[in-house]
RODOTI-862435 format. One record per residue (C-alpha): x, y, z negated. Coordinates in steps of 0.25 Angstrom, whole numbers, plus 2048, in hexadecimal, padded with zeros to 3 digits. Each point is the difference from the previous one (the first is absolute). Example, Ala and Ser with C-alpha at 12.3 -4.5 7.8 and 13.67 -1.06 7.14 Angstrom:
<tinus>
8317EE7E1 80680E802 
</tinus>
This chain:
<tinus>
8D7D0B119 7F47F6801 7FF7F97F3 7F47F4804 8037F17FB 8047FD80D 80C80A803 8048027F2 8067F47FA 8058047F1 80E7FC803 801804810 7F980B7FC 80C8057F8 80A7FC80A 7FD80D807 8088067F4 8107FD802 8028037F4 7F77F77F8 80C7F77FD 7F47F67F7 7F87FE80E 80C7FE809 8057F57F6 7F57F97FF 7FD80180E 80F7FA804 7FD7F57F5 7F67FB806 801801811 810800801 8017F17FD 7F57FF809 80780880B 80D7F87FD 7F97F2801 7FA80480D 80E805806 8057F27FB 7F47F9807 80580880E 80E7F97FF 80680B7FA 80D7FD7F6 7FF8047F3 80980B800 7F880680C 7F37FD7FB 8048097F4 80480C809 7F37FE808 7F78007F4 80780D7FB 7FF80680D 7F17FE800 7FF8057F3 80680C804 7F880280C 7F37FD7F7 80580C7F7 80180980C 7F37FB807 7F87FE7F5 7F780D804 7FE7F980C 7F67F57FC 7F3803804 7F57F87F7 7F4807807 8047F980B 7F47F3802 8087F27FD 80B8097FA 8097FB7F4 80E8037F9 8037F2800 7FE7FE811 80780E802 80D7FA7F8 7FF7F3807 80180980D 80C8097F9 8067F47FD 7FF7F880C 80680E808 80C7FE7F8 8027F4801 800801811 80980B7FD 80A7F77FA 8017F680B 7FF80A80B 80C8067F8 8077F37FF 7FE7FD80F 80680D804 80E7FB7F8 7FD7F2806 80280080F 7FE7EF7FF 7F18067FD 7FD7F37F5 7F58087FA 7F880380E 7F67F57FC 7FD8057F2 80080E804 7F67FD80E 7F77F87F5 80080C7F5 7FD80980A 7F37FB805 7F48037F9 7FE7FC7F1 7F87F1800 7F77FE7F6 8087F67F9 80980B7FE 7F78087FB 7FB7F47F5 8107FE7FD 80280E7FB 7F27FF7F8 8037F27FA 80D8057FD 7FA80D7FA 7F87F97F7 80B7F67FB 80780C7FB 7F38057FB 7FF7F37F7 80E8017FB 7FE80D7FA 7F27FD7FA 8057F17FB 8098077F7 7F680C7FB 7F67F57FC 80A7F57FA 80480C7F7 7F28037FC 7FB7F17FC 8067F67F6 80C7F8805 7F87F37FE 7F2807808 80A80280D 8067F37FF 7F37FA800 7FE80780C 80D7FF807 8017F17FF 7F27FC804 7FF80C80B 80B802805 80A7F27FE 7F27F9801 8017F77F4 7F57F87FA 7F88097F5 7FF7F37F6 810800802 80280F7FE 7F77FF7F3 8077F47FB 80D809800 7FC80E7FD 7F77F97F4 7F3806805 7F37F8805 7FC80080E 7F680A800 80880A7FB 80C7FD80B 7F6802809 7F980E7F9 80E805800 8037FD80E 7F3806803 80480E7F9 80C800806 7FC7FF80D 7F680A7FE 80980B7FA 80B7FD80C 7F580380B 7FB80C7FB 80E8067FD 8047FA80E 7F5808806 80280D7F7 80F800804 7FE7FD810 7F480B801 80B80A7F8 80A7FC80A 7FA80180E 7FB7F2802 7F37F87FF 7FD7F17FF 7F87FF80C 80980D808 
</tinus>
């Protein structure tokens, strides 16, 4: 098999071994919530979204060898997006076959069109949100609680640094330093995780 960095992401490459439980568990922790959210955004009810998500995971396990990272512009995330989209279309098509009223016709017609740039960006955004959630938990466990709070309150909650400094018994300069350090660690961890799992920030 080709072992170039473009085609052999450390995690994606391991998925070719269906017995690698750790790799598949990590893959599921990253991509399963993402696939589920996309299904829900396409109008599927919770139970249906759960079923389609499981079907996508099964399809990936059966078809992982079909992913060809040597093709120009090929990304694993793009391939997974197409698999997910096709499975959602299959769901609506089967629903129409059971429902002669054709309530889903408009949605099905939309889905069967070529994927739009907006849809692709949506999938990428969901992927990045999932990666952030994972690396945030990782980094939070690696830094002091006060350091994390300084970052979270100023960067995520948009609280004034002076207010946060007073509440955390720090000076404002220390708050800015703590925030910068956490941001740097998050960025590094996110880039590493995305490269390992078949996506890049500029893909």
